[in-house]
N, C-alpha and C positions, 0 to 999 in steps of 0.2 A: 630803190632797189627792192629792199626789203618787201615791202609792200605788193610788190608784184610776185616776188616768189609766196610770200603768202597766199596770195588770190590763185595760183597755181596749184597749192597745196590743195585748197578747195576744191579747184577743179578735179584732180585726182580722187579723192573724196565723194565725190559726184560720179567716178567713172569716165571724165572726160579727160584728154591727152593735159598733162599740167602744164598751163600756159597760163600766167597774169600777165596783167597790162596797167598802166595806170597813165593818167595824161597831166601833167603840171603845168600851171602859169604862175607866174611871178610866184614860184615856191609854194602853191596853191592847188590840192588835187581837183581836180574840176571832173575828173571821167576815171573812170577803174570798170575793168573786167575783167572774166575769164574765162578759158574755153566752153563753150556752151552747144554745140552743132549737134552733138545727141540730142541732149534734154530739150532743145528747143526745136527740134529738125531743123534747122537751117543752117546749110554748108556754109552762109557768110558768118557766122554767129563765132566766129574767132576770137578771140582775147583782147586783142588789136581793135578790129570793128564794134565791139562791144564799147570798149574804152571811149573810140572814137567817138561814138552813138551819145554816148552819155555827157561828154565834154560838148559836142557841140550843142544838145541840148540846156545843157546848163547854161553856156553863154548863148543861147540862142542865136547862132552863126553856123554855117555847116563849115567856114573857114578856121581855121585855128592857128592862127601866126603865133609866134611868138612861143610855143609851147615845145617840152618837151615829152615824149614820150618814152616810159621806161617798159621794158616788157624783159620777159623772164628766157625767151627764146628766141634765136635771130627769127625775125618774123618772113614770111610766104611773100609771093609775088602779090595778092591779091592785097595782102594787109599794106605791104610798100603803097601800092596802087594808090590806097584809101587814104595814106597818111603823105601822098605827093598832093593828091586832090585837095587835101584838107589845108595845106600849104605847112604841116608842122614843121617846126624848124630843127628840130633834134630829135635826135634817137638813140638810147642807150639799151644793148640787149646784153643781155648774160651770156648762155653758151650759144657755139655757133649750131648752125644747123646743117649739115654736111650734104644732105640729102634734096634740101626746098629751100636752103635760105637765098633770101634777095638782096642783104647788103653785104656780100664779099663773099659767100662759100662759093654758092652755084653761080648767081647772077650779084650785079651790083647797080641795082635801079636807081637806090637813093643817090649814087654820085654821079648816073651818067649826064651828062650836058647837054644831050639831046632834048629832054624834057624840059618843061618849062617850070620846074622847082628842082632843086637840089635838096638832100637833107644831110645835116651834119650827122656823123655817124661815130658811134663809141660802142666796141663790143669787149665780152670779158669781163663784163662786172658780177660778181656773184656768180661766175662760172662754174665753178665746180660744184656746187649748192643745186644751180639748176639743172646742171647736166643729171647728176646724183638722181633727183626726182624723174628725170624721165627714164633712165636708166632700172631703177626701182618700179615704175610704173608698168615699161613694158616688160621686164622680169615677169611681173606679178601678171601680167593678161597672159603671157605665154606659158603660164603655171611652173617656169623655171626656178 
């Protein structure tokens, strides 16, 4: 999770919302990313999707079974959907996202048994640090 939070800091420096993500398989990082929708002009370039793309490329497979995604902020609907499609086993996130979180805050897509895959979910890891990054970023953006 420390690496995900570090990637979130890098995103903030670039003017992106500070979110970082890391994909781990057998205790080895196989993909990582930080938010980049503004810099890449790509609405899908959330940290989780960037990390999943890197991981899939690294293992030459669009499926990522037996992996864990560590992400600094609770993922949105799009990102959880991507993790489900990739067959990620587990997601560990930092702070909750009360406006758009899709792993328990607003929706709970990762544990919805109506789909064809469920995620093991753990939240609140490094939550204080991740939440403070977001607060600081948006405070600075508002000029407060």
